[in-house]
C-alpha positions as CSV (number, residue, x, y, z in Angstrom):
1,M,121.4,49.6,182.1
2,G,122.1,48.0,179.0
3,P,123.4,49.0,175.1
4,N,119.9,49.7,174.1
5,D,119.7,52.4,176.7
6,V,122.7,54.0,175.3
7,I,121.2,55.1,172.2
8,K,118.0,56.9,174.1
9,K,118.2,60.8,174.5
10,E,117.3,59.9,178.4
11,F,120.8,58.4,179.2
12,W,122.5,61.4,177.8
13,Q,120.2,64.1,179.6
14,D,120.5,61.8,182.9
15,S,122.7,63.5,185.8
16,A,123.6,60.1,186.5
17,S,127.0,58.8,186.2
18,W,128.1,54.8,185.4
19,R,131.0,52.8,185.6
20,L,131.1,50.1,182.8
21,E,133.0,46.9,183.2
22,A,132.4,43.2,182.3
23,G,129.3,43.3,181.1
24,R,127.7,45.6,184.3
25,A,126.9,48.8,185.0
26,E,126.9,50.3,188.4
27,L,126.0,53.9,189.5
28,M,128.7,56.1,190.3
29,P,128.7,59.4,192.6
30,E,129.7,62.4,190.5
31,R,132.4,64.6,191.3
32,H,132.7,66.9,187.7
33,A,129.9,66.2,185.3
34,P,127.8,63.6,184.4
35,S,130.1,60.8,183.2
36,V,131.0,57.0,181.9
37,I,133.9,55.6,183.6
38,F,135.8,52.9,181.6
39,A,138.0,49.9,182.7
40,T,140.9,49.9,180.8
41,S,142.0,46.3,179.1
42,G,144.6,45.8,181.7
43,S,146.8,43.9,179.2
44,T,150.0,45.0,181.2
45,G,148.6,45.7,184.7
46,Q,145.8,46.6,187.0
47,P,142.7,47.9,185.5
48,R,142.6,51.4,185.5
49,Y,139.0,53.8,185.3
50,F,138.8,56.7,183.2
51,A,135.8,59.0,183.3
52,L,134.4,61.1,180.7
53,A,131.8,63.4,180.5
54,K,128.8,62.4,178.8
55,H,129.1,65.6,176.5
56,S,132.9,65.1,176.1
57,L,131.8,61.6,174.6
58,I,129.0,63.4,172.0
59,I,131.8,65.8,171.1
60,S,134.1,62.3,170.0
61,A,131.0,60.6,168.4
62,Q,130.5,63.9,166.3
63,A,134.0,64.2,165.3
64,V,134.3,60.5,164.0
65,N,131.1,60.4,162.3
66,Q,132.1,63.6,160.5
67,H,135.5,62.0,159.2
68,L,133.5,59.1,158.3
69,G,130.4,60.6,156.3
70,V,128.0,59.1,158.5
71,D,124.4,60.6,158.4
72,P,120.6,59.5,159.4
73,S,120.4,57.2,156.4
74,S,123.8,55.2,157.8
75,V,124.0,51.8,159.7
76,W,126.2,51.6,162.8
77,G,127.3,47.9,163.5
78,L,128.1,46.8,167.1
79,C,130.2,43.8,167.3
80,L,132.7,45.1,170.4
81,P,131.6,44.5,173.7
82,W,129.2,47.2,174.5
83,W,130.8,48.4,178.2
84,H,134.4,49.1,176.3
85,V,135.0,52.5,174.9
86,G,135.1,51.3,171.7
87,G,131.8,49.3,171.2
88,F,130.5,51.8,173.6
89,G,131.3,54.8,171.3
90,V,129.7,53.2,168.2
91,L,126.3,53.7,170.2
92,A,127.3,57.0,170.8
93,R,128.2,57.6,167.1
94,A,124.5,56.1,166.3
95,Y,122.7,58.5,168.8
96,Q,124.5,61.4,167.8
97,A,124.1,61.0,164.2
98,G,120.4,59.9,165.0
99,C,121.1,56.8,162.5
100,Q,120.1,53.1,162.8
101,V,122.7,50.6,165.2
102,A,122.9,46.8,164.4
103,M,124.1,44.5,167.3
104,Y,125.8,41.4,166.7
105,E,124.7,39.5,169.9
106,E,126.3,36.2,168.6
107,K,129.4,34.5,169.5
108,W,132.2,35.7,167.2
109,Q,132.6,33.8,164.4
110,A,133.7,35.4,161.0
111,L,131.1,33.9,158.5
112,A,128.1,34.2,161.0
113,A,129.3,37.8,161.3
114,L,129.2,38.2,158.0
115,E,125.9,37.3,157.2
116,W,124.9,39.7,159.6
117,L,126.4,42.6,158.3
118,R,124.7,41.9,155.0
119,E,121.3,41.0,156.7
120,K,121.5,44.3,158.7
121,R,122.9,46.6,155.5
122,V,125.5,48.0,157.6
123,T,127.5,50.8,156.3
124,H,129.9,51.8,159.1
125,V,131.5,49.3,161.8
126,S,134.3,48.8,164.4
127,L,136.7,45.8,164.4
128,V,139.7,44.7,166.2
129,P,142.6,43.3,163.9
130,T,141.9,39.5,165.3
131,Q,138.3,40.1,163.6
132,L,139.6,41.4,160.3
133,H,141.8,38.4,160.3
134,D,139.2,36.2,160.5
135,F,137.3,38.0,157.8
136,V,140.3,37.5,155.5
137,Q,141.0,33.9,156.7
138,A,137.8,32.9,155.8
139,S,138.1,34.5,152.2
140,C,135.2,36.7,153.1
141,A,134.6,39.3,150.3
142,A,133.2,42.6,152.0
143,P,129.3,43.5,151.9
144,C,128.7,46.1,148.9
145,S,126.9,48.3,152.0
146,L,129.8,48.7,154.3
147,R,131.4,52.0,153.5
148,A,134.2,52.1,156.5
149,I,135.5,49.5,158.8
150,V,137.7,51.5,161.4
151,I,140.5,49.0,163.0
152,G,141.3,50.0,166.4
153,G,142.4,47.9,170.0
154,G,145.6,47.2,168.3
155,K,148.2,47.4,165.2
156,L,147.1,46.9,162.0
157,S,149.9,45.2,160.0
158,D,150.6,46.3,156.5
159,E,150.1,42.8,154.8
160,L,146.8,42.5,156.8
161,A,145.7,45.5,155.8
162,Q,147.0,44.8,151.8
163,Q,144.6,41.1,151.8
164,A,141.6,42.7,153.7
165,R,141.9,45.4,151.0
166,A,142.2,42.8,148.2
167,L,139.0,41.2,149.1
168,G,136.9,44.8,149.0
169,W,137.0,45.8,152.8
170,P,137.1,49.2,153.0
171,I,139.3,49.3,156.3
172,L,140.5,52.1,157.7
173,A,143.5,52.5,160.7
174,S,143.0,54.5,163.4
175,Y,144.7,55.5,167.0
176,G,142.9,56.0,170.0
177,M,142.8,55.1,173.6
178,T,140.0,55.0,176.5
179,E,141.7,58.6,178.0
180,A,140.1,60.0,174.7
181,G,136.8,58.3,174.7
182,S,137.6,56.9,170.9
183,Q,139.6,58.0,168.3
184,I,142.1,60.3,167.9
185,A,143.5,59.8,164.5
186,T,141.9,58.1,161.8
187,Q,142.7,57.4,158.0
188,R,140.8,59.4,155.3
189,M,138.3,57.4,153.5
190,A,138.9,57.2,149.5
191,S,142.4,58.2,150.0
192,D,145.8,56.2,148.5
193,S,147.7,57.8,152.2
194,T,148.3,55.8,154.8
195,G,148.7,58.5,157.2
196,L,146.4,59.0,160.3
197,S,144.7,62.3,159.8
198,I,144.2,64.0,163.4
199,L,140.4,64.7,164.3
200,P,139.1,68.1,164.4
201,C,138.3,68.0,168.5
202,W,141.8,67.1,169.0
203,R,145.3,69.1,169.6
204,V,148.2,66.8,169.3
205,R,151.9,67.2,169.6
206,S,155.0,65.4,171.0
207,N,157.1,66.2,173.7
208,V,161.1,66.6,173.8
209,D,161.3,62.6,174.7
210,G,158.8,62.1,171.6
211,N,156.0,60.7,173.7
212,I,152.9,62.0,172.3
213,E,150.4,64.4,173.9
214,I,147.1,65.3,173.4
215,A,144.3,68.0,174.7
216,G,140.9,68.7,173.8
217,D,137.2,68.9,175.1
218,A,137.1,65.3,174.6
219,L,139.8,64.1,176.8
220,F,138.9,62.3,180.6
221,H,138.4,64.5,183.3
222,G,139.9,62.4,185.8
223,E,140.5,58.8,187.3
224,W,138.9,56.3,189.9
225,R,141.0,54.0,191.7
226,K,139.8,51.2,194.2
227,E,140.9,52.0,197.5
228,K,140.2,49.7,200.9
229,D,137.2,51.9,201.7
230,G,135.9,52.4,198.5
231,W,136.1,54.5,195.4
232,C,138.5,57.5,195.3
233,Y,138.3,59.9,192.6
234,Q,141.5,62.0,191.3
235,P,141.0,65.1,188.9
236,R,143.6,65.2,185.8
237,I,146.1,67.8,186.1
238,G,146.6,70.5,183.3
239,D,145.2,70.4,179.3
240,W,147.3,68.0,177.9
241,Y,147.8,64.3,178.5
242,T,151.1,62.4,177.8
243,T,150.6,59.3,176.3
244,Q,153.0,56.0,176.3
245,D,153.2,56.3,172.8
246,I,155.8,57.7,170.8
247,G,155.4,59.2,167.7
248,A,155.5,62.3,165.5
249,V,153.0,64.8,163.9
250,V,153.4,65.8,160.5
251,G,151.1,68.3,159.5
252,T,147.6,67.4,160.3
253,E,148.7,63.9,160.5
254,L,149.8,61.7,163.0
255,Q,152.8,59.0,163.1
256,I,152.9,56.3,165.7
257,F,156.1,54.5,166.1
258,H,156.1,52.2,169.2
259,R,154.8,52.4,172.7
260,N,157.6,53.8,175.1
261,D,157.2,51.1,177.8
262,A,157.7,48.5,174.7
263,L,161.5,48.8,174.2
264,V,163.8,46.7,176.6
265,K,167.1,46.3,177.0
266,V,168.9,43.2,175.6
267,L,172.6,43.2,176.5
268,G,172.7,46.6,176.7
269,E,170.8,47.2,173.4
270,L,167.2,48.3,173.1
271,V,164.8,45.7,171.8
272,N,161.4,45.7,170.5
273,P,159.5,42.4,171.3
274,H,156.5,44.0,169.5
275,A,158.5,43.9,166.5
276,I,160.2,40.7,166.7
277,E,156.4,39.5,166.7
278,E,155.6,41.1,163.7
279,S,159.0,39.4,162.2
280,L,157.7,36.2,163.4
281,M,154.3,36.7,161.9
282,R,155.9,37.6,158.8
283,A,157.6,34.5,158.6
284,G,154.6,32.4,158.9
285,M,153.4,32.0,162.4
286,P,149.7,32.9,163.0
287,M,148.3,36.5,163.9
288,G,147.1,36.5,167.6
289,R,149.0,33.3,168.7
290,V,152.3,34.4,169.0
291,V,153.9,36.8,171.8
292,V,157.4,37.4,173.0
293,L,158.0,38.1,176.5
294,A,161.0,39.8,177.8
295,L,161.8,37.9,180.9
296,P,164.2,39.8,183.9
297,D,168.1,38.2,183.6
298,A,170.7,39.0,186.0
299,R,173.3,38.7,183.4
300,R,171.5,40.1,179.9
301,Q,169.1,42.4,181.7
302,H,166.4,40.4,180.4
303,V,166.0,37.4,177.9
304,L,163.5,37.0,175.2
305,C,160.9,34.0,175.2
306,L,158.8,33.1,172.4
307,V,155.3,31.9,173.8
308,H,152.8,30.7,171.5
309,E,149.0,29.2,171.6
310,D,149.2,25.8,170.3
311,V,151.2,26.4,166.9
312,E,152.6,23.6,165.1
313,Q,156.1,22.7,166.0
314,S,157.5,22.8,162.6
315,L,155.8,26.2,161.6
316,V,157.7,27.6,165.1
317,E,161.3,26.2,164.3
318,K,160.8,27.7,160.3
319,A,159.6,30.9,161.6
320,V,162.2,30.8,164.6
321,H,164.8,30.1,162.1
322,D,164.1,32.7,159.5
323,Y,163.9,35.2,162.2
324,H,167.4,34.1,163.6
325,M,168.8,34.4,160.1
326,A,168.1,37.7,159.9
327,C,168.1,39.8,163.4
328,P,171.4,40.8,165.6
329,G,172.8,38.3,168.1
330,Y,171.4,40.2,170.8
331,A,167.8,40.4,169.6
332,K,167.6,36.4,169.3
333,L,164.9,34.2,170.9
334,Q,166.6,32.4,174.1
335,S,163.2,30.2,174.7
336,I,160.0,28.7,173.3
337,L,156.9,28.3,175.7
338,H,154.0,26.6,174.2
339,V,150.4,27.2,176.0
340,P,147.2,25.9,175.5
341,C,145.2,28.8,175.6
342,F,146.3,32.3,176.1
343,P,144.7,34.7,178.7
344,R,142.9,37.2,177.1
345,S,140.2,40.1,177.8
346,D,136.7,40.8,176.3
347,L,137.9,42.6,173.2
348,G,139.8,39.4,172.8
349,K,143.6,41.3,173.8
350,I,146.4,39.3,175.0
351,L,146.8,39.6,178.6
352,R,150.7,39.7,178.8
353,Q,150.9,40.5,182.6
354,P,149.1,37.0,183.5
355,L,151.1,35.3,180.6
356,M,154.3,36.8,182.1
357,A,153.2,35.1,185.6
358,I,153.2,32.2,183.6
359,A,156.1,32.4,181.6
360,R,158.1,32.8,185.0
361,A,156.3,29.8,186.8
362,G,156.4,27.5,183.7
363,S,153.0,26.1,184.9
364,D,150.6,24.6,182.5
365,A,153.2,25.3,179.6
366,H,155.9,23.2,178.0
367,K,159.0,25.2,177.6
368,S,162.5,24.4,175.7
369,S,165.5,26.3,175.6
370,L,167.5,27.8,172.4
371,A,171.2,28.0,172.2
372,P,172.5,31.0,174.2
373,E,173.6,34.0,171.2
374,G,174.8,37.4,170.8
């Protein structure tokens, strides 16, 4: 099975269930309904396998198409791995809308992708922030055929959004996850609002701890786990699913603040390493080549380590200096680690767990310490 099968009626009417991972499709036993099982990116731990019924994926596709104004004359562009939920969602939407789908099958390169968008007259496409960043860095103006670009798979920074819109890219920030089969909330088209509009197939709320909870017919029905003797299926319990994201529902819009597991304690104070990364990028560090890790420490609880992917030393020093001039003492970086290449997933996400192991071992890297502060 491959991407061309997903846009055919036979796939959606067939009773088979498929597990998708690393470009492969494997038949799985059925425990609920004809389904697709997706592996998560595993950026912070071992992969998890969420099962979504085929009819749930169509419900999600219909909601996204309706929100984006997709019709049979549209052209969905696929330039994400089709076996990830983001890429698969594009194929499901093309099938549901009865429209064409164009597939970018070359190695990712901004200028080549731009030519592909123009040649295929793509109207709708999903991108991760890194791909959008590459278009902006290459000063690419958006093709006139594009009506909507959904940005997912990572947080879209305000600076990148402004630069992209100045070049004419009709970008829409979104919030979604594998467990939901696609988007949960997305910016409105032709609107000045930066809020994320909750799609009609979802009910969303925040609990007493601030965690976002979701419910709806597009939600996963269970999780498969690898055991020594094979695969084990565990059904989802209850209608509501609690995410690790902290946020709030305001009317029909969703606000996301941060991930619950992103915060760490340093000298008794809560620190968000992702927010520090954004500060360093605002100070000039290149997007996608900087990570801040919180390493366990007996005295401080955690120490903050800047890891960069072969960034020029003078640029690193300036960005760290600017950040340290503005941050509280407990949030200062304690060490800097230089690695030649970040471990990444198929979507280009930085795999933080393997990077954490590299930082602890100090192998294949160059490490320098900063003066302790705070």
